[in-house]
C-alpha positions in Angstrom: 103.1 54.5 302.6 105.1 56.9 304.8 107.6 59.5 303.6 110.6 57.4 304.7 109.4 54.3 302.8 108.7 56.3 299.7 112.3 57.6 299.7 113.5 53.9 299.7 111.6 53.1 296.5 114.2 52.9 293.7 113.8 55.1 290.6 115.2 52.3 288.4 115.4 48.6 288.8 117.0 46.1 286.4 117.7 48.9 283.9 114.1 50.1 283.7 112.1 52.9 285.3 110.5 51.8 288.6 108.9 54.1 291.2 105.7 53.8 293.2 103.4 52.6 290.3 105.8 49.7 289.5 106.0 48.9 293.2 102.2 48.5 293.3 102.4 46.1 290.4 104.9 44.0 292.2 102.7 43.9 295.3 99.8 42.8 293.2 101.9 40.0 291.7 102.8 38.8 295.2 99.2 38.9 296.3 98.2 36.7 293.3 101.1 34.3 293.5 100.2 30.6 293.2 101.0 28.7 296.4 103.1 31.7 297.6 106.0 30.6 295.4 109.0 32.9 294.9 109.8 31.4 291.6 106.3 32.1 290.3 106.6 35.7 291.6 109.9 36.2 289.8 108.5 34.7 286.6 105.4 36.9 286.7 107.5 40.0 287.5 109.6 39.4 284.4 106.5 39.2 282.3 104.7 42.2 283.8 107.8 44.5 284.2 109.5 43.6 281.0 112.5 42.2 282.8 113.9 40.2 279.8 117.1 39.9 277.9 117.7 41.3 274.4 116.6 37.9 273.1 113.3 38.1 275.2 114.4 35.5 277.8 113.1 36.2 281.3 115.9 37.5 283.6 114.8 35.2 286.4 118.0 35.3 288.5 118.2 39.1 288.4 114.5 39.4 289.1 114.8 37.2 292.3 117.8 39.4 293.4 115.8 42.6 292.8 112.7 41.2 294.7 114.9 40.2 297.6 116.4 43.8 297.7 112.8 45.2 297.8 111.9 42.8 300.6 114.9 43.7 302.7 114.1 47.4 302.2 110.7 46.7 303.7 108.9 47.7 300.5 107.3 44.3 299.8 106.9 41.1 301.8 108.0 37.9 300.0 106.8 34.5 301.1 109.4 32.3 302.8 111.6 30.4 300.4 110.4 26.8 299.8 113.9 25.3 299.4 116.8 25.3 301.7 119.1 26.8 299.1 116.8 29.6 298.0 118.0 33.2 297.8 117.7 35.1 301.0 119.3 32.4 303.2 123.0 32.0 304.0 124.8 29.8 301.5 125.5 26.3 302.5 129.3 25.8 302.5 131.3 22.6 302.4 132.9 21.5 305.7 135.7 19.8 303.8 137.4 21.0 300.6 137.8 17.4 299.3 135.0 16.7 296.9 134.4 13.8 294.5 132.6 14.6 291.2 130.0 12.4 289.6 132.7 10.8 287.4 134.5 9.7 290.5 137.4 12.1 290.1 138.8 13.6 293.2 138.9 17.3 292.4 140.6 19.0 295.4 144.0 18.3 296.9 145.7 20.6 299.3 149.1 19.7 298.1 151.6 22.1 296.4 151.5 22.0 292.6 154.5 23.9 291.1 155.6 23.7 287.5 154.6 24.1 283.9 151.0 23.5 282.7 152.0 20.7 280.4 153.5 18.7 283.3 150.2 17.9 285.0 147.7 16.6 282.4 145.2 18.3 280.0 143.7 21.6 281.0 139.9 21.7 281.5 137.3 24.3 282.3 133.6 23.6 282.7 130.5 25.1 284.4 129.8 24.2 288.0 127.6 21.0 288.1 125.2 20.1 290.9 124.7 21.2 294.5 128.0 19.7 295.7 130.2 21.6 293.4 128.1 24.8 294.0 128.8 24.5 297.7 132.5 23.8 297.0 132.6 26.9 294.7 131.4 29.3 297.4 133.5 27.6 300.1 136.6 28.2 298.1 135.7 31.8 297.6 134.9 32.3 301.3 138.1 30.7 302.5 140.7 31.9 299.9 139.4 35.0 298.1 140.2 38.3 299.8 136.6 39.6 299.1 134.9 36.4 300.2 131.8 34.9 298.7 129.5 37.9 299.1 128.9 39.7 295.8 127.0 42.8 296.9 123.8 41.7 295.3 125.2 40.8 291.9 124.2 37.3 290.9 126.6 34.9 289.3 125.3 34.3 285.8 128.0 31.7 285.0 130.3 29.8 287.4 133.3 27.7 286.3 135.7 25.3 287.9 139.0 24.6 286.1 142.1 22.4 286.6 144.7 20.1 285.1 144.2 16.4 284.8 142.4 15.2 287.9 143.3 18.3 289.9 140.9 21.2 290.5 143.0 24.3 290.6 140.5 27.2 290.9 137.2 28.9 290.1 136.1 31.8 288.0 132.6 33.5 287.9 130.8 36.0 285.8 127.9 38.3 286.5 126.1 41.4 285.1 128.1 44.3 284.0 128.7 47.2 286.3 126.0 49.9 286.0 128.2 52.9 285.5 131.9 53.0 284.8 133.1 56.3 283.4 136.2 55.2 281.5 134.4 52.1 280.0 131.4 54.2 279.0 133.6 56.8 277.3 135.6 54.1 275.5 132.4 52.6 274.1 131.1 56.0 273.1 128.1 55.9 275.4 126.8 59.4 276.0 123.4 58.8 277.5 121.5 56.6 279.9 119.6 55.1 277.0 122.9 54.0 275.3 124.1 52.4 278.5 120.8 50.6 279.1 120.9 49.1 275.6 124.5 48.0 275.8 124.9 46.7 279.4 123.1 43.3 278.8 125.8 42.5 276.2 128.6 42.8 278.7 129.5 40.3 281.5 131.6 41.1 284.5 134.4 38.8 285.8 133.2 39.0 289.4 135.6 36.5 290.9 138.8 34.7 289.8 140.8 32.5 292.2 143.6 30.1 291.7 144.0 28.0 294.9 146.9 29.3 297.0 149.0 26.1 296.9 149.1 26.2 293.1 152.1 27.8 291.3 151.7 27.1 287.6 153.1 29.7 285.1 150.6 31.0 282.6 147.7 29.2 284.2 145.7 32.4 284.9 146.0 33.7 281.3 145.1 30.3 279.9 141.9 30.3 282.0 141.0 33.7 280.8 141.7 32.8 277.2 139.5 29.6 277.4 136.7 31.7 278.9 136.9 34.1 276.0 136.3 31.1 273.6 133.8 29.1 275.7 131.7 31.7 277.6 129.6 33.0 274.7 128.4 29.5 273.8 127.6 28.6 277.4 125.9 31.9 278.1 123.8 31.6 274.9 122.7 28.0 275.9 121.5 29.3 279.3 120.1 32.8 278.5 119.3 32.7 274.8 121.8 35.2 273.6 125.6 35.8 273.6 127.4 38.7 275.2 130.0 40.5 273.1 132.3 42.0 275.8 133.9 40.9 279.1 135.0 43.4 281.8 137.0 43.0 285.0 138.1 45.4 287.8 141.5 44.8 289.2 142.5 46.5 292.5 145.7 48.4 291.7 147.3 48.1 295.2 147.0 44.3 295.1 147.4 43.1 291.6 149.2 44.2 288.3 146.6 42.7 285.9 149.4 40.9 284.1 147.4 37.8 283.4 144.7 39.9 281.8 147.3 41.6 279.6 148.8 38.2 278.7 145.3 37.0 277.6 144.9 40.0 275.3 142.6 42.0 277.5 143.2 45.7 277.4 143.0 48.4 280.2 140.9 51.5 279.4 141.6 53.4 282.6 140.8 53.4 286.3 137.7 53.7 288.4 137.2 56.9 290.5 137.0 55.1 293.8 133.2 55.5 294.4 130.6 52.8 294.6 127.2 52.7 293.0 125.5 53.9 296.3 127.8 57.0 296.6 125.3 59.7 295.8 127.1 62.4 297.8 130.6 61.7 296.2 132.2 61.0 299.6 132.9 57.3 299.5 136.6 56.3 299.3 136.9 52.8 297.7 140.0 51.1 296.2 141.0 52.4 292.8 140.7 49.7 290.2 142.0 49.2 286.7 139.2 48.5 284.2 140.1 45.7 281.8 138.0 44.7 278.8 138.0 41.8 276.3 136.0 41.7 273.1 134.2 38.4 272.6 133.8 39.2 268.9 135.6 41.5 266.5 132.7 43.9 266.0 131.9 44.3 269.7 132.1 48.1 269.4 129.4 48.1 266.6 127.2 45.8 268.6 127.4 48.0 271.7 126.5 51.2 269.9 122.9 52.4 269.9 121.0 51.3 266.8 118.6 54.0 265.6 116.0 53.8 262.9 
C-alpha cells in the first residue's frame, strides 16, 4: 500500500480503533464472503470487529455505511450490490407525491391545511413502512427540506411519517449521535474519549424534521417531538435490542428559533463552534447551530456517565 493510501486509513471507525491491521481483517472478510454478498460482509465485519450495540446487537446499518466509505476511499473493493436499493446507489425517489398506503388511505394532498390540530382528526405518528413509503420519505426530504435527502454518511436508524386523520403532514428521522460536540460533552460531564465512546450509543440525533410547506397547524411540531419522546425508545428497542436515553438536535440559528423544541420540553445547552467533523485544521466555517437535548428517561445523566468497577 502506498503512502497516500495509508494516510487515508481511518484511525477509528464506528467508535473503535481501526488502522492498517483492522483494514487487513476487513479485506480478508471480503475475500471469504459467501456469494460476494454485501450483507454477509457487514454481518461478518460486525462479528470480527466488535461492531455491536451495548446490548450486543450487530450494528449492521452502520457497518454497511462504514464499508462503503472504505470502498469509496479506495481502501477496499466491495462486490456490486445485489439489490437495486442497496447502499452505494442513488436513492429511488417517487415521481409523484401522492401515495396510497396498504390500508388504502391517501396520505399526501398538496392542499393548504390551516387551523388547530383538533380540527382535522386524530394525530398519528408511525415508522415508515415498505419501499413505497421509503421512496416517499426521501422524495419529501429532497423536494422540501433545505438540506435535501443527503445525510453526510449518517444512516437513518428510525424514520417516521406523521399526520392528522387521513392526511400525511410530514416526516421526522433519527440517526447516530454526533461524534464530538463540545457543549454537549461538557454538559454530560464527559472528559475523555473513553467516556464519549461509552455514552454515544445511548444518544440519537434528530437528523431531519419536516412539516410539509402547505401545512400551518399551531403546535403540530411540538406535538410530533413530544410523541417521539414517548414512542422512540420502544421502537428503537424493538429494532436494535436496547433503548437510547437521550435525543439531540442541531438547529441552525440563522434559520430557526428552536421554539418547537422548547415547547416540547427540550433544553438548549449551547452552540456549536462552526466546524465539521472533518475540520482537522480548524479552518472550516459552517453555520452555528444551537444544541438541543431531550432526556428519554429521568436518570439519563446517570446512564451516560462512565461506569467503573
